[in-house]
C-alpha positions in Angstrom: 106.9 -24.4 42.9 108.4 -22.5 46.0 112.0 -21.6 46.7 112.9 -21.1 50.5 116.2 -20.5 51.9 117.4 -20.3 55.5 120.3 -20.9 57.9 121.4 -21.3 61.3 121.7 -18.5 63.9 125.4 -17.8 63.4 125.3 -18.3 59.6 127.7 -21.2 59.3 125.3 -23.5 57.6 122.8 -22.5 54.9 120.1 -24.5 53.2 117.8 -24.1 50.3 114.7 -26.0 49.0 113.3 -25.4 45.4 110.1 -27.4 44.6 106.8 -28.1 46.1 106.1 -28.1 49.9 104.6 -31.6 50.8 103.2 -30.5 54.0 103.1 -27.9 56.6 102.8 -28.9 60.2 103.0 -27.9 63.8 104.4 -30.8 66.0 103.7 -30.9 69.7 105.7 -34.3 70.3 108.1 -34.4 73.2 111.1 -34.6 70.8 110.2 -31.3 68.9 109.7 -29.6 72.3 113.3 -30.7 73.4 115.0 -30.0 70.0 113.4 -26.6 69.7 113.2 -25.4 73.5 109.8 -24.4 72.8 106.2 -25.9 73.3 106.1 -27.0 69.6 107.8 -26.9 66.3 106.7 -25.5 63.0 107.8 -27.4 59.9 107.6 -27.5 56.2 108.3 -31.0 54.6 110.0 -30.9 51.1 111.1 -33.6 48.9 114.6 -34.6 49.6 115.7 -34.1 45.8 114.7 -30.3 45.9 116.7 -29.8 49.2 120.4 -28.8 49.5 122.9 -27.6 51.8 124.5 -24.5 50.4 126.9 -23.6 53.0 128.7 -25.6 55.7 128.5 -29.1 57.0 126.0 -29.9 59.9 126.3 -32.5 62.6 123.6 -34.9 63.1 121.9 -36.7 65.9 119.9 -39.9 65.5 117.3 -41.0 68.0 114.6 -43.8 68.0 111.3 -41.7 68.3 108.2 -42.8 69.9 107.0 -44.4 66.7 110.0 -46.8 67.1 111.5 -45.3 63.9 114.7 -43.5 63.8 114.7 -39.7 63.5 117.9 -37.9 62.6 118.4 -34.0 63.5 120.8 -31.9 61.4 122.3 -28.9 63.3 125.1 -26.4 63.4 127.9 -27.5 65.7 128.9 -24.1 66.4 125.4 -22.4 67.6 123.4 -25.5 68.0 120.3 -24.4 65.7 118.4 -27.4 64.4 117.8 -27.0 60.6 116.2 -29.9 59.5 115.3 -33.6 60.5 114.9 -36.7 58.4 112.9 -39.8 59.4 111.9 -43.2 58.1 108.3 -42.0 58.4 109.0 -39.3 55.9 111.3 -41.2 53.6 112.4 -39.2 50.9 111.7 -35.9 52.4 113.2 -33.3 54.6 111.5 -31.6 57.5 112.7 -28.2 57.7 112.3 -26.2 60.9 110.5 -23.2 59.8 112.0 -20.8 62.3 115.3 -21.3 60.2 113.8 -19.8 57.0 114.6 -16.4 55.8 112.1 -13.5 55.7 108.9 -13.8 53.6 109.1 -17.6 53.6 107.3 -17.6 57.1 104.3 -15.7 56.1 102.8 -18.1 53.5 105.1 -21.1 52.9 105.2 -22.2 56.4 101.8 -21.5 57.4 100.6 -24.8 59.2 97.8 -26.8 57.8 97.8 -29.6 60.4 98.8 -30.2 64.0 100.5 -33.4 64.9 100.8 -35.0 68.4 98.0 -32.7 69.7 97.6 -35.2 72.7 101.0 -33.7 74.0 99.8 -30.0 73.4 100.0 -27.8 76.4 96.7 -27.4 77.9 96.7 -23.7 77.9 97.8 -23.5 74.2 94.7 -23.3 72.0 94.5 -24.9 68.5 95.8 -22.8 65.8 93.2 -21.4 63.7 92.8 -23.2 60.4 94.7 -26.3 61.1 93.3 -30.1 61.0 94.1 -31.9 64.3 95.8 -35.2 64.2 95.2 -36.9 67.5 96.7 -40.3 66.6 100.2 -39.0 65.5 
């Protein structure tokens, strides 16, 4: 069992998860690029029942993903930081953006095991050592 805590840039929203991490993934999909303002996102997926918002009220934005399923992003209405996402694909789970986690959680808890949507990876960005590549997602 792992406990992780995190929050947005301005501190208005705080989150916590106490439980198992279901998956750790880098995602190269176009939506993750846009929502992070980077070339990929680093995520941990946790069970919904172990996840809580401990401070503030996030805003949300829902969009139909390339899969045809709805993906909802939860973010701070003040600073704009995306904290987590939820999707029909990962029903019963929360997809926490690892960059929002505090301190030591990034060292081990968020180390990715898989890369998703590698077909969209920028050509000059190498595969991350030790990850499995998922070319279909």
